[in-house]
N, C-alpha and C positions, 0 to 999 in steps of 0.2 A: 585464492578461491574463497577463504573463509570471510575475507574482507567485502567480497562481492555479495555473499549471501547476506550479511549485515546491512549493506546498503539497501539491498533488495527488499529486506523486511522493512525497513525505514520506510522507504518510498511505498510501500503496500500500506503500512500503517497511516500514511499521510492520504493517501488516494482513498482509503476506507473511512478517513475521518472525513472527507468531503461528501455527507450524505445528501442525495438529493441531485447529483450531478455525476454521471458515470454508470457503468455497468455494474460496478461493484457496490454501489449503495443498495442497502437493505439486506445485503449478503450476511 
């Protein structure tokens, strides 16, 4: 479960880094 949380955090960081594309942009 811990690894899954880390992976999710990394993916979230990558998604948030893509500002301008996606619902997470500007959050």
